[in-house]
TORVO-393077 format. One line per field, with one value per atom (N, C-alpha, C): residue number from 1; residue in one letter; atom name; x, y, z. Coordinates in steps of 0.02 Angstrom, whole numbers, plus 32768, in hexadecimal, padded with zeros to 4 digits. Atoms other than C-alpha are relative to their C-alpha. Layout:
<sites>
i: c(NUM  ...)
aa: c(A  ...)
at: c(CA  ...)
x: c(X  ...)
y: c(Y  ...)
z: c(Z  ...)
</sites>
This chain:
<sites>
i: c(1  1  1  2  2  2  3  3  3  4  4  4  5  5  5  6  6  6  7  7  7  8  8  8  9  9  9  10  10  10  11  11  11  12  12  12  13  13  13  14  14  14  15  15  15  16  16  16  17  17  17  18  18  18  19  19  19  20  20  20  21  21  21  22  22  22  23  23  23  24  24  24  25  25  25  26  26  26  27  27  27  28  28  28  29  29  29  30  30  30  31  31  31  32  32  32  33  33  33  34  34  34  35  35  35  36  36  36  37  37  37  38  38  38  39  39  39  40  40  40  41  41  41  42  42  42  43  43  43  44  44  44  45  45  45  46  46  46  47  47  47  48  48  48  49  49  49  50  50  50  51  51  51  52  52  52  53  53  53  54  54  54  55  55  55  56  56  56  57  57  57  58  58  58  59  59  59  60  60  60  61  61  61  62  62  62  63  63  63  64  64  64  65  65  65  66  66  66  67  67  67  68  68  68  69  69  69  70  70  70  71  71  71  72  72  72  73  73  73  74  74  74  75  75  75  76  76  76  77  77  77  78  78  78  79  79  79  80  80  80  81  81  81  82  82  82  83  83  83  84  84  84  85  85  85  86  86  86  87  87  87  88  88  88  89  89  89  90  90  90  91  91  91  92  92  92  93  93  93  94  94  94  95  95  95  96  96  96  97  97  97  98  98  98  99  99  99  100  100  100  101  101  101  102  102  102  103  103  103  104  104  104  105  105  105  106  106  106  107  107  107  108  108  108  109  109  109  110  110  110  111  111  111  112  112  112  113  113  113  114  114  114  115  115  115  116  116  116  117  117  117  118  118  118  119  119  119  120  120  120  121  121  121  122  122  122  123  123  123  124  124  124  125  125  125  126  126  126  127  127  127  128  128  128  129  129  129  130  130  130  131  131  131  132  132  132  133  133  133  134  134  134  135  135  135  136  136  136  137  137  137  138  138  138  139  139  139  140  140  140  141  141  141  142  142  142  143  143  143  144  144  144  145  145  145  146  146  146  147  147  147  148  148  148  149  149  149  150  150  150  151  151  151  152  152  152  153  153  153  154  154  154  155  155  155  156  156  156  157  157  157  158  158  158  159  159  159  160  160  160  161  161  161  162  162  162  163  163  163  164  164  164  165  165  165  166  166  166  167  167  167  168  168  168  169  169  169  170  170  170  171  171  171  172  172  172  173  173  173  174  174  174  175  175  175  176  176  176  177  177  177  178  178  178  179  179  179  180  180  180  181  181  181  182  182  182)
aa: c(X  X  X  X  X  X  X  X  X  X  X  X  X  X  X  X  X  X  X  X  X  X  X  X  X  X  X  X  X  X  X  X  X  X  X  X  X  X  X  X  X  X  X  X  X  X  X  X  X  X  X  X  X  X  X  X  X  X  X  X  X  X  X  X  X  X  X  X  X  X  X  X  X  X  X  X  X  X  X  X  X  X  X  X  X  X  X  X  X  X  X  X  X  X  X  X  X  X  X  X  X  X  X  X  X  X  X  X  X  X  X  X  X  X  X  X  X  X  X  X  X  X  X  X  X  X  X  X  X  X  X  X  X  X  X  X  X  X  X  X  X  X  X  X  X  X  X  X  X  X  X  X  X  X  X  X  X  X  X  X  X  X  X  X  X  X  X  X  X  X  X  X  X  X  X  X  X  X  X  X  X  X  X  X  X  X  X  X  X  X  X  X  X  X  X  X  X  X  X  X  X  X  X  X  X  X  X  X  X  X  X  X  X  X  X  X  X  X  X  X  X  X  X  X  X  X  X  X  X  X  X  X  X  X  X  X  X  X  X  X  X  X  X  X  X  X  X  X  X  X  X  X  X  X  X  X  X  X  X  X  X  X  X  X  X  X  X  X  X  X  X  X  X  X  X  X  X  X  X  X  X  X  X  X  X  X  X  X  X  X  X  X  X  X  X  X  X  X  X  X  X  X  X  X  X  X  X  X  X  X  X  X  X  X  X  X  X  X  X  X  X  X  X  X  X  X  X  X  X  X  X  X  X  X  X  X  X  X  X  X  X  X  X  X  X  X  X  X  X  X  X  X  X  X  X  X  X  X  X  X  X  X  X  X  X  X  X  X  X  X  X  X  X  X  X  X  X  X  X  X  X  X  X  X  X  X  X  X  X  X  X  X  X  X  X  X  X  X  X  X  X  X  X  X  X  X  X  X  X  X  X  X  X  X  X  X  X  X  X  X  X  X  X  X  X  X  X  X  X  X  X  X  X  X  X  X  X  X  X  X  X  X  X  X  X  X  X  X  X  X  X  X  X  X  X  X  X  X  X  X  X  X  X  X  X  X  X  X  X  X  X  X  X  X  X  X  X  X  X  X  X  X  X  X  X  X  X  X  X  X  X  X  X  X  X  X  X  X  X  X  X  X  X  X  X  X  X  X  X  X  X  X  X  X  X  X  X  X  X  X  X  X  X  X  X  X  X  X  X  X  X  X  X  X  X  X  X  X  X  X  X  X  X  X  X  X)
at: c(N  CA  C  N  CA  C  N  CA  C  N  CA  C  N  CA  C  N  CA  C  N  CA  C  N  CA  C  N  CA  C  N  CA  C  N  CA  C  N  CA  C  N  CA  C  N  CA  C  N  CA  C  N  CA  C  N  CA  C  N  CA  C  N  CA  C  N  CA  C  N  CA  C  N  CA  C  N  CA  C  N  CA  C  N  CA  C  N  CA  C  N  CA  C  N  CA  C  N  CA  C  N  CA  C  N  CA  C  N  CA  C  N  CA  C  N  CA  C  N  CA  C  N  CA  C  N  CA  C  N  CA  C  N  CA  C  N  CA  C  N  CA  C  N  CA  C  N  CA  C  N  CA  C  N  CA  C  N  CA  C  N  CA  C  N  CA  C  N  CA  C  N  CA  C  N  CA  C  N  CA  C  N  CA  C  N  CA  C  N  CA  C  N  CA  C  N  CA  C  N  CA  C  N  CA  C  N  CA  C  N  CA  C  N  CA  C  N  CA  C  N  CA  C  N  CA  C  N  CA  C  N  CA  C  N  CA  C  N  CA  C  N  CA  C  N  CA  C  N  CA  C  N  CA  C  N  CA  C  N  CA  C  N  CA  C  N  CA  C  N  CA  C  N  CA  C  N  CA  C  N  CA  C  N  CA  C  N  CA  C  N  CA  C  N  CA  C  N  CA  C  N  CA  C  N  CA  C  N  CA  C  N  CA  C  N  CA  C  N  CA  C  N  CA  C  N  CA  C  N  CA  C  N  CA  C  N  CA  C  N  CA  C  N  CA  C  N  CA  C  N  CA  C  N  CA  C  N  CA  C  N  CA  C  N  CA  C  N  CA  C  N  CA  C  N  CA  C  N  CA  C  N  CA  C  N  CA  C  N  CA  C  N  CA  C  N  CA  C  N  CA  C  N  CA  C  N  CA  C  N  CA  C  N  CA  C  N  CA  C  N  CA  C  N  CA  C  N  CA  C  N  CA  C  N  CA  C  N  CA  C  N  CA  C  N  CA  C  N  CA  C  N  CA  C  N  CA  C  N  CA  C  N  CA  C  N  CA  C  N  CA  C  N  CA  C  N  CA  C  N  CA  C  N  CA  C  N  CA  C  N  CA  C  N  CA  C  N  CA  C  N  CA  C  N  CA  C  N  CA  C  N  CA  C  N  CA  C  N  CA  C  N  CA  C  N  CA  C  N  CA  C  N  CA  C  N  CA  C  N  CA  C  N  CA  C  N  CA  C  N  CA  C  N  CA  C  N  CA  C  N  CA  C  N  CA  C  N  CA  C  N  CA  C  N  CA  C  N  CA  C  N  CA  C  N  CA  C  N  CA  C  N  CA  C  N  CA  C  N  CA  C  N  CA  C  N  CA  C  N  CA  C  N  CA  C  N  CA  C  N  CA  C  N  CA  C  N  CA  C  N  CA  C  N  CA  C)
x: c(7FEC  4CBA  8043  7FBE  4D6E  8010  7FF3  4D97  8046  7FC0  4E24  802B  7FD4  4EBA  800C  7FF1  4EED  8034  7FCC  4F8A  7FE6  801B  4F2F  7FCC  802F  4EA8  8025  7FD8  4F31  8013  7FF0  4F67  7FC3  803D  4EB4  7FEA  8016  4E88  8031  7FCD  4F2C  8003  7FFE  4F0C  7FD7  8023  4EDB  8003  7FFB  4EBD  8047  7FBC  4F6F  8035  7FD0  4FC3  7FE2  801D  4F9A  8026  7FE3  4FBA  8002  7FF9  4FCE  8049  7FBD  5066  7FFC  8001  5096  8045  7FC0  511C  7FF7  7FFF  5149  802D  7FD9  5183  8007  7FF3  51D4  800A  8000  51B9  8017  7FEF  51FB  7FD0  8033  5161  8019  7FE6  51CD  8012  7FEF  51FC  7FC2  803E  5144  7FCE  802F  50E6  7FB8  8046  5031  7FF3  800A  5051  7FEB  8018  4FF4  7FCA  8033  4F67  7FCB  8036  4EE2  8018  7FE8  4F4F  800D  7FF8  4F7A  7FBC  8044  4EC0  7FE7  8017  4E9A  8025  7FD8  4F28  7FEA  8015  4EF5  7FBA  8043  4E3F  8002  7FFA  4E73  801D  7FDC  4EE3  7FDF  8020  4E71  7FE9  8016  4E28  803A  7FC6  4ED9  8011  7FF4  4EDB  7FBC  8045  4E28  7FFB  8002  4E55  7FF5  8007  4E57  7FB8  8047  4D9A  7FDA  801E  4D7A  8002  7FFF  4D4A  7FF2  800B  4D41  7FBA  8042  4C9B  8007  7FFC  4C99  7FCB  802F  4C45  7FD3  802B  4BAC  801A  7FEB  4BD7  804A  7FB8  4C8F  8013  7FF5  4C83  8034  7FCC  4D02  8025  7FDA  4D7F  7FD5  8025  4D3D  800A  7FFC  4D20  8009  7FF9  4D53  7FC3  8039  4CBE  800B  7FFC  4CB1  7FDB  8020  4C89  7FD0  8030  4BE8  8001  7FFD  4C07  8046  7FBB  4CBC  8004  7FF6  4CF3  804B  7FB9  4DA3  8019  7FEB  4DA7  8006  7FF9  4D96  8047  7FBF  4E3E  803B  7FC9  4EA4  7FF4  8007  4EC2  803F  7FC9  4F35  8010  7FEA  4F9C  8039  7FC9  501B  8030  7FCB  50C0  800D  7FF1  50E9  8044  7FC1  5172  8036  7FE3  5202  7FF9  800D  51CA  8037  7FC9  5264  7FEA  8010  526E  7FD8  8023  5233  7FB7  8045  5199  7FD9  8020  5174  7FEB  800F  517D  7FC5  8037  5109  7FBE  803E  508B  7FE5  8019  5084  7FF8  8007  5090  7FB7  8046  4FD3  7FE2  8019  4FB2  8016  7FE4  5023  7FE6  8015  4FDF  7FB4  8049  4F27  7FED  8017  4ED2  7FD3  802B  4E7F  7FB8  8047  4DC0  7FE9  8013  4D83  7FBE  803F  4CDE  800A  7FF0  4D37  803C  7FC2  4DC1  803C  7FCC  4E5D  8040  7FC5  4ED1  7FF4  8001  4EFA  803D  7FC8  4F68  7FFC  7FFE  4F9C  8033  7FD4  4FE5  801B  7FE0  5061  801D  7FE8  5079  8031  7FDA  50F7  8043  7FBF  5194  8038  7FC7  523E  8015  7FE5  528C  7FCA  8039  51E1  7FEE  8011  51CD  7FB8  8041  512A  800A  7FFA  510B  7FBE  803B  5093  8009  8000  506D  7FCE  802C  5025  7FF9  800E  4FD2  7FCB  8032  4F79  8007  8000  4F49  8027  7FD6  4FBE  7FD6  802A  4F2B  7FEA  8012  4F07  803B  7FC3  4FB8  803B  7FC2  505C  8034  7FCE  50FE  800D  7FF2  511F  7FC4  803C  506B  7FF6  8005  506D  802F  7FD0  5108  7FE7  801C  50B5  7FC6  8038  5019  8019  7FE3  5083  801B  7FE4  50DD  7FC9  8039  5037  7FE1  801F  4FF1  802C  7FD2  508D  8011  7FED  50AA  7FD0  802D  5065  7FD4  802F  4FCA  7FCA  803B  4F3A  7FC4  803B  4E92  7FC2  8040  4DE0  7FCA  8037  4D39  7FDC  8026  4CE5  7FBF  8042  4C36  7FFF  7FFE  4C6F  7FF2  8016  4C23  8021  7FE8  4C65  7FE7  8015  4C3D  8036  7FCF  4C8E  8025  7FD4  4D13  7FDB  8026  4C91  7FCC  8030  4C2A  7FBA  8041  4B9E  7FEA  801E  4B46  8036  7FD2  4B96  8011  7FE9  4BFC  8027  7FDA  4C60  8048  7FBA  4D0C  802A  7FD4  4D9A  801D  7FE2  4DDF  8038  7FC6  4E7C  7FE8  800E  4E78  801C  7FEA  4E8D  8043)
y: c(7FF2  C060  8025  7FE2  C08D  8011  7FEB  C0F2  7FEB  8012  C0B4  8040  7FC5  C12A  8013  7FE9  C191  7FD4  802B  C12A  7FBB  8043  C085  8002  7FF9  C0C6  7FFE  8002  C0DE  7FB8  8047  C028  7FDB  8023  BFEE  8015  7FE7  C05E  7FEF  800E  C038  7FB8  8047  BF7E  7FF4  8015  BF32  7FB3  8049  BE7D  7FE8  8013  BE7D  8019  7FE2  BEE3  7FFE  800A  BEA3  8027  7FD9  BF03  7FD8  8026  BE73  7FF4  800F  BE48  7FB7  8046  BD93  7FE9  801C  BD2B  7FB6  8047  BC74  7FF5  8014  BC34  7FB4  8049  BB87  7FE8  8019  BB21  7FB7  8046  BA7E  7FE6  8017  BA2E  7FCA  8033  B9A6  801E  7FDE  BA27  8011  7FEE  BA40  7FC8  8038  B99C  8019  7FEE  B9AC  803B  7FC7  BA40  7FE8  8010  BA3A  8032  7FD3  BA89  800F  7FF5  BA6F  802A  7FD8  BAB4  8048  7FBC  BB4A  8024  7FE5  BB66  8013  7FF3  BB5A  803B  7FCA  BBCF  8044  7FC1  BC54  8012  7FF2  BC44  801C  7FE7  BC5E  8046  7FC1  BCF2  8037  7FCF  BD49  803F  7FC2  BDC1  802F  7FD5  BE03  802C  7FDA  BE42  800A  7FFA  BE7C  8015  7FEC  BEC6  7FC5  803B  BE15  7FEA  8010  BE0C  8039  7FC7  BEB2  7FF8  7FFC  BEC9  8049  7FBB  BF67  8008  7FEE  BFB9  8043  7FC1  C03C  8032  7FCB  C0E2  800C  7FF5  C104  8036  7FD3  C159  800F  7FF5  C150  8046  7FBA  C1FA  8007  7FFD  C1CD  7FBD  803E  C146  7FC9  8039  C098  7FFA  8009  C063  7FB6  8044  BFC7  7FF1  8016  BF69  7FB7  8047  BEC5  7FD7  802E  BE35  7FD3  8029  BDE8  7FB7  8045  BD4B  7FE3  8017  BD33  7FB5  8049  BC7E  7FF4  800B  BC4E  7FD1  802E  BBC0  8021  7FDB  BC3F  801D  7FDE  BC88  7FD2  802F  BBF2  7FC1  8038  BB6C  7FD6  8030  BADA  7FEB  801B  BAA6  7FCF  8030  BA1D  800B  7FF9  BA2E  7FBD  803E  B9AD  7FE3  8022  B92D  8016  800D  B943  8039  7FCB  B9E6  8033  7FD0  BA4E  8046  7FBA  BB07  8009  7FFA  BAF0  7FEB  8017  BA8C  802E  7FD1  BB03  803F  7FC4  BB99  7FF4  8010  BB43  7FFA  8008  BB1D  8043  7FC1  BBCC  8038  7FCC  BC2F  8012  7FED  BC24  8029  7FDA  BC65  8049  7FBD  BCFB  8027  7FDE  BD21  8009  7FF9  BD22  803C  7FC5  BDC3  7FEB  800D  BDC4  8014  7FF4  BDBF  803B  7FC2  BE6E  7FFB  8008  BE2B  7FE7  801E  BDE4  8023  7FE5  BE15  7FEE  8004  BE2E  7FDE  8027  BDA4  7FB6  8049  BCEC  7FE4  8024  BC70  7FB9  8042  BBCF  7FD4  8032  BB35  7FD6  8023  BAE1  7FBE  8044  BA24  7FE8  8025  B9B3  801E  7FE3  BA1D  7FCF  802D  B9C7  8000  8008  B988  8006  7FFF  B978  8046  7FBB  BA34  8010  7FE5  BA94  804B  7FB8  BB46  8022  7FD7  BBD2  803D  7FC5  BC54  8031  7FCB  BCF5  8033  7FD1  BD67  8031  7FCE  BE0B  803D  7FC4  BEA8  8037  7FCB  BF3A  8034  7FCF  BFA9  7FE5  801D  BF2F  8002  8001  BF19  800E  7FF8  BF5C  7FCF  8031  BEFB  8002  7FFA  BF3F  7FE8  8016  BF25  7FB5  8048  BE78  7FD9  8020  BE4C  8001  7FFC  BE8A  7FCF  802E  BE24  7FB8  8043  BD89  7FF2  8008  BDA4  7FF8  8006  BDBC  7FBB  8041  BD1E  7FC7  8035  BCB9  8000  7FFA  BCF7  7FD8  8024  BC82  802F  7FD6  BCCC  7FD5  801F  BC9E  8022  7FE3  BCB6  7FEA  8011  BCB7  800B  7FF9  BCAF  8042  7FC1  BD55  7FF5  8006  BD74  8016  7FEF  BD9A  7FC1  803C  BD24  7FF9  800E  BCD1  7FBC  8041  BC3C  7FCC  8032  BB9B  7FE6  8016  BB44  7FD7  8028  BAD2  8029  7FD5  BB67  7FFB  800A  BB39  803C  7FCA  BB9E  802C  7FD0  BC36  7FE8  8013  BC15  803B  7FC9  BC80  7FFD  7FFA  BCBD  800C  7FF3  BCB1  8045  7FBD  BD59  8001  7FFB  BD90  800C  7FF5  BD87  8044  7FBE  BE2B  7FFD)
z: c(8044  4E44  8002  8002  4E1A  7FB8  8045  4D7E  7FEB  801D  4D0F  7FFB  8003  4D1A  7FB7  8044  4C83  7FDD  801E  4C66  7FF0  800C  4C78  7FC7  8038  4C00  7FBE  803D  4B7F  7FEE  800D  4B93  7FE5  8013  4B83  7FB9  8040  4AEF  7FC8  8033  4A95  7FEA  8012  4A8E  7FC1  803D  49E7  7FFE  8006  49B3  7FED  8013  496E  8030  7FD1  49F8  8045  7FBE  4AA4  8035  7FCA  4B44  8041  7FC3  4BBC  8010  7FE7  4C24  8018  7FEC  4C44  8015  7FEA  4C95  800F  7FF0  4CAB  803C  7FC6  4D54  7FFD  8002  4D52  8047  7FBC  4DEF  8003  7FF4  4E37  8035  7FD0  4E88  8030  7FD3  4ED5  8044  7FC1  4F5A  8029  7FDE  4F89  7FF7  8006  4FA4  7FFF  8005  4F6F  7FD2  802D  4EFC  7FBB  8044  4E57  7FEE  8019  4DF6  8034  7FCE  4E7C  803B  7FC7  4F08  7FEB  8019  4E9C  7FFC  8005  4E7A  8046  7FBB  4F35  801F  7FE3  4F67  7FE2  801F  4EE9  8018  7FE6  4F21  8046  7FBB  4FD6  8003  7FFE  4FAE  7FD6  802C  4F30  8023  7FDE  4FB1  8011  7FF3  4FCF  7FC4  803E  4F1B  7FDE  8019  4EFB  7FB7  8046  4E51  7FD2  802B  4E0E  7FF6  800A  4E1F  7FDF  8021  4DC7  7FB5  8049  4D12  7FED  8017  4CAA  7FE3  801B  4C83  7FDC  8024  4BFA  8018  7FEE  4C1F  7FC2  803A  4BB1  7FD1  8036  4B0D  8002  7FFC  4B3D  8017  7FEB  4B93  8036  7FCC  4C19  7FFE  7FFC  4C46  801D  7FE5  4C6A  804B  7FB8  4D1E  8010  7FE7  4D7E  802B  7FD8  4DC6  8014  7FEC  4E26  7FCC  8030  4DB1  8028  7FD9  4DF8  7FEC  8018  4D91  8002  7FFD  4DC2  800C  7FFC  4DA9  7FFB  7FFE  4DDB  7FC8  8035  4D5B  7FBC  803F  4CCF  7FFC  7FFE  4D06  800D  7FF2  4D3F  7FD7  802E  4CBE  8001  7FFF  4C9B  7FB9  8040  4C04  800C  7FFB  4BE3  7FC7  8030  4B89  7FDF  8024  4B03  8017  7FEF  4B26  7FD0  7FBF  4B4D  8032  7FCF  4B9F  8008  7FFC  4B79  7FED  8010  4B50  7FC0  8040  4A9C  8007  7FF7  4ACF  802F  7FD2  4B5F  7FDB  8027  4AEB  7FD1  802E  4A6E  8026  7FD9  4AF8  8019  7FE3  4B41  7FCC  8034  4A9D  7FF2  800C  4A7E  803A  7FC6  4B2F  7FF9  8004  4B13  7FC4  803D  4A66  7FFC  7FFF  4A98  802C  7FDB  4ACE  803A  7FC7  4B79  7FF0  800B  4B78  802B  7FDD  4BA7  8025  7FDC  4BE8  8047  7FBF  4C81  801E  7FE4  4CFB  7FD3  8034  4C92  8017  7FED  4CCE  7FF5  8004  4CB8  8024  7FE3  4D13  7FE5  801F  4CBE  8025  7FE2  4D15  7FC6  8037  4C9F  8018  7FF0  4CB2  7FCB  8031  4C5D  7FED  8010  4C61  8012  7FF4  4C5E  8049  7FBC  4D00  8035  7FD1  4D55  8018  7FEE  4D57  7FEB  8014  4D4A  7FF7  800A  4D16  8010  7FF7  4D3A  7FD3  802A  4CB5  801E  7FE6  4CFD  7FC9  8035  4C7F  8018  7FEC  4CA5  7FD4  802A  4C47  8023  7FE4  4C60  8026  7FDC  4C96  8044  7FBF  4D25  8030  7FD7  4D67  7FD2  8026  4D27  801D  7FEA  4D41  804B  7FB8  4DF1  8029  7FDC  4E2A  7FF8  800B  4DDD  802D  7FD3  4E40  8048  7FBD  4EE0  8008  7FFD  4EB7  8005  7FFC  4E9A  8046  7FBD  4F3F  8034  7FD2  4F9A  7FFB  800A  4F4F  801A  7FED  4F78  804A  7FBA  502A  802C  7FD4  50B1  8028  7FDC  5101  8020  7FE2  5172  7FE0  801F  511E  8027  7FE3  515F  7FCD  8031  5107  800B  7FFE  50DF  7FDB  801E  50A0  7FB7  8047  4FEF  7FD8  8024  4F6E  7FBC  8043  4ED0  7FEB  8019  4E63  8011  7FED  4E9A  7FC2  8037  4E30  7FCC  802F  4DDF  7FDB  8022  4DA5  801E  7FE1  4E1D  8027  7FD8  4EA1  801F  7FE0  4EEE  8046  7FBD  4F8B  801D  7FE2  5003  7FEA  8015  4FCE  803E  7FC7  504D  7FFB  7FFE  5083  8033  7FD3  50DD  8047  7FBA  5198  8015  7FEA  51F4  8022)
</sites>
């Protein structure tokens, strides 16, 4: 159990349905430079690297009667498909269409019943580009921590299987989650 810091508690408590406290960014990619790259490979890579950023499997649990700051707890029902999704930009896939496609993502509050982050794979962008929208609550990761998390997830690594469990991508039986090699 990890107690939410005072500053992060302010971000969490200050959020309203009209004033969200998430941070988001769009990365535009050229998949032609990476044969085999796509939604499924992104899903697999994030699944392999998730143990390197354990905060992404934590959710907030309020303290009874609100007598103290909420605590981070492991989400026993963590499902990667709840957090990684796919959308398609309307033709011709330029900046205007891309903005229209991702605006609903950015204007929707994160579900507090689950770990407070989303990653969206964006298909159909102009010039055969793809995008990745990363969205996380400010109490989970601030801008600097989010950049470090992105770098950790993107850096090539060797992973091995650990005995930590999660639900598979199809929502079926629990399976083992890959973890970082020592």
